[in-house]
C-alpha positions as a Markdown table, in Angstrom:
| # | Residue | x | y | z |
|---|---|---|---|---|
| 1 | Met | 8.2 | 14.5 | -6.2 |
| 2 | Ser | 12.0 | 13.8 | -6.1 |
| 3 | Asp | 13.6 | 11.7 | -8.8 |
| 4 | Ser | 14.2 | 8.8 | -6.4 |
| 5 | Leu | 10.7 | 9.0 | -5.1 |
| 6 | Ser | 9.3 | 9.0 | -8.6 |
| 7 | Gln | 11.5 | 6.1 | -9.5 |
| 8 | Ala | 10.2 | 4.2 | -6.4 |
| 9 | Trp | 6.6 | 4.7 | -7.5 |
| 10 | Asp | 7.4 | 3.8 | -11.1 |
| 11 | Phe | 9.1 | 0.6 | -9.9 |
| 12 | Gln | 6.2 | -0.3 | -7.6 |
| 13 | Thr | 3.7 | 0.2 | -10.4 |
| 14 | Arg | 5.7 | -2.1 | -12.7 |
| 15 | Ala | 6.1 | -4.7 | -9.9 |
| 16 | Ala | 2.4 | -4.5 | -9.1 |
| 17 | Ala | 1.5 | -5.2 | -12.7 |
| 18 | Glu | 3.8 | -8.2 | -12.8 |
| 19 | Gln | 2.3 | -9.5 | -9.6 |
| 20 | Asp | -1.2 | -9.1 | -10.9 |
| 21 | Asp | -0.3 | -11.0 | -14.0 |
| 22 | Leu | 1.0 | -13.9 | -11.9 |
| 23 | Cys | -2.1 | -13.9 | -9.7 |
| 24 | Arg | -4.4 | -14.2 | -12.8 |
| 25 | Thr | -3.3 | -17.8 | -13.2 |
| 26 | Pro | -6.0 | -20.0 | -11.6 |
| 27 | Gly | -4.7 | -21.8 | -8.5 |
| 28 | Arg | -1.4 | -19.9 | -8.4 |
| 29 | Ser | -2.2 | -17.6 | -5.6 |
| 30 | Trp | -5.0 | -16.5 | -3.3 |
| 31 | Val | -4.0 | -12.9 | -3.9 |
| 32 | Pro | -6.4 | -11.1 | -6.2 |
| 33 | Pro | -4.9 | -9.2 | -9.2 |
| 34 | Ile | -5.8 | -5.8 | -8.0 |
| 35 | Leu | -2.5 | -4.4 | -6.7 |
| 36 | Arg | -1.7 | -2.2 | -9.7 |
| 37 | Asp | -5.0 | -0.4 | -9.4 |
| 38 | Leu | -4.2 | 0.3 | -5.8 |
| 39 | Val | -0.7 | 1.6 | -6.4 |
| 40 | Leu | -2.0 | 3.9 | -9.1 |
| 41 | Ala | -4.8 | 5.2 | -6.8 |
| 42 | Ala | -2.3 | 5.8 | -4.0 |
| 43 | Arg | 0.1 | 7.6 | -6.3 |
| 44 | Asn | -2.7 | 10.0 | -7.1 |
| 45 | Thr | -3.0 | 11.1 | -3.5 |
| 46 | Ser | -0.6 | 12.8 | -1.0 |
| 47 | Leu | 0.6 | 9.3 | -0.2 |
| 48 | Ser | 2.9 | 9.8 | -3.2 |
| 49 | Arg | 5.2 | 11.8 | -0.9 |
| 50 | Tyr | 6.1 | 8.5 | 0.8 |
| 51 | His | 8.1 | 5.6 | -0.5 |
| 52 | Pro | 5.8 | 2.7 | -1.4 |
| 53 | Phe | 6.6 | -1.0 | -0.7 |
| 54 | Thr | 4.7 | -4.2 | -0.4 |
| 55 | Ser | 4.8 | -6.8 | 2.4 |
| 56 | His | 2.6 | -9.9 | 2.6 |
| 57 | Ala | 0.0 | -8.6 | 0.0 |
| 58 | Thr | -0.1 | -5.2 | 1.7 |
| 59 | Leu | 0.9 | -1.8 | 0.3 |
| 60 | Arg | 2.9 | 0.1 | 2.9 |
| 61 | Phe | 4.6 | 3.5 | 3.0 |
| 62 | Ser | 7.8 | 4.8 | 4.5 |
| 63 | Thr | 9.5 | 8.1 | 4.9 |
| 64 | Gly | 12.6 | 6.9 | 3.1 |
| 65 | Pro | 13.8 | 4.2 | 0.7 |
| 66 | Thr | 15.8 | 2.2 | 3.3 |
| 67 | Trp | 13.3 | 1.8 | 6.1 |
| 68 | Trp | 14.6 | -1.8 | 6.8 |
| 69 | Leu | 17.9 | -0.3 | 7.8 |
| 70 | Gly | 16.3 | 2.0 | 10.3 |
| 71 | Asp | 16.9 | 5.0 | 8.1 |
| 72 | Ala | 13.2 | 5.8 | 7.8 |
| 73 | Asp | 9.9 | 5.3 | 9.5 |
| 74 | Val | 7.1 | 3.1 | 8.3 |
| 75 | Leu | 3.7 | 4.7 | 8.4 |
| 76 | Ala | 1.1 | 3.2 | 10.7 |
| 77 | Val | -1.4 | 2.9 | 7.9 |
| 78 | Ala | -1.4 | 0.2 | 5.3 |
| 79 | Ile | -3.7 | -1.3 | 2.6 |
| 80 | Ala | -4.0 | -5.1 | 2.4 |
| 81 | Leu | -5.4 | -7.1 | -0.4 |
| 82 | Val | -8.1 | -9.6 | 0.7 |
| 83 | Pro | -9.2 | -12.7 | -1.2 |
| 84 | Glu | -12.5 | -11.4 | -2.5 |
| 85 | Gly | -10.9 | -8.7 | -4.6 |
| 86 | Arg | -11.2 | -6.1 | -1.9 |
| 87 | Tyr | -8.9 | -3.7 | -0.1 |
| 88 | Leu | -8.6 | -3.5 | 3.7 |
| 89 | Val | -7.2 | -0.3 | 5.1 |
| 90 | His | -5.8 | -0.7 | 8.5 |
| 91 | Thr | -3.7 | 1.0 | 11.1 |
| 92 | Arg | -1.1 | -0.3 | 13.5 |
| 93 | Ser | -0.9 | 0.8 | 17.1 |
| 94 | Pro | 2.5 | 2.2 | 18.0 |
| 95 | His | 2.0 | 0.9 | 21.6 |
| 96 | Asp | 1.3 | -2.8 | 21.1 |
| 97 | Gly | 1.5 | -3.4 | 17.3 |
| 98 | Thr | -2.2 | -4.4 | 17.0 |
| 99 | Phe | -4.0 | -3.8 | 13.8 |
| 100 | Thr | -7.3 | -2.0 | 13.6 |
| 101 | Ala | -9.4 | -2.3 | 10.4 |
| 102 | Gln | -10.5 | 1.1 | 9.2 |
| 103 | Leu | -12.3 | 0.3 | 5.9 |
| 104 | Glu | -12.9 | -2.6 | 3.6 |
| 105 | Thr | -13.9 | -1.8 | 0.0 |
| 106 | Pro | -13.7 | -3.1 | -3.5 |
| 107 | Asp | -12.7 | 0.4 | -4.7 |
| 108 | Ala | -9.0 | 1.3 | -5.0 |
| 109 | Asp | -9.6 | 5.0 | -5.0 |
| 110 | Glu | -11.7 | 4.8 | -1.8 |
| 111 | Ala | -9.1 | 2.7 | -0.1 |
| 112 | Ala | -6.3 | 5.1 | -1.1 |
| 113 | Ala | -8.3 | 8.1 | 0.0 |
| 114 | Arg | -9.0 | 6.6 | 3.4 |
| 115 | Ala | -5.3 | 5.7 | 3.9 |
| 116 | Glu | -4.4 | 9.2 | 2.9 |
| 117 | His | -6.8 | 10.6 | 5.4 |
| 118 | Leu | -5.4 | 8.4 | 8.2 |
| 119 | Ala | -1.8 | 9.2 | 7.2 |
| 120 | Asn | -2.5 | 12.9 | 7.4 |
| 121 | Ala | -4.6 | 12.8 | 10.6 |
| 122 | Pro | -3.0 | 14.5 | 13.6 |
| 123 | Gly | -1.6 | 12.4 | 16.5 |
């Protein structure tokens, strides 16, 4: 893993822990405090070769650090947090942008493994 990629994962891990701390306050957010577990699980898969970022309580992945500038591609697979303390792995169609649920689970490792499989699937 390159230094910048390692730093991106380190940053995402710290940010996820801070977000989880904020979400533990009752009534502060609907988001469950489970993001850090997910980031750590994803980092232990081949997804670690991508740059992690969050968007709307969803862990996403890109091929470079500045995807928003058009310098990288965003993977079609993502893992969303859902209110019941679960993870929803979904894919986005490149044709019409629709999302397709692939797995819902309370287990961060299972969610990361499914996302890894989908990211590495041909086509």
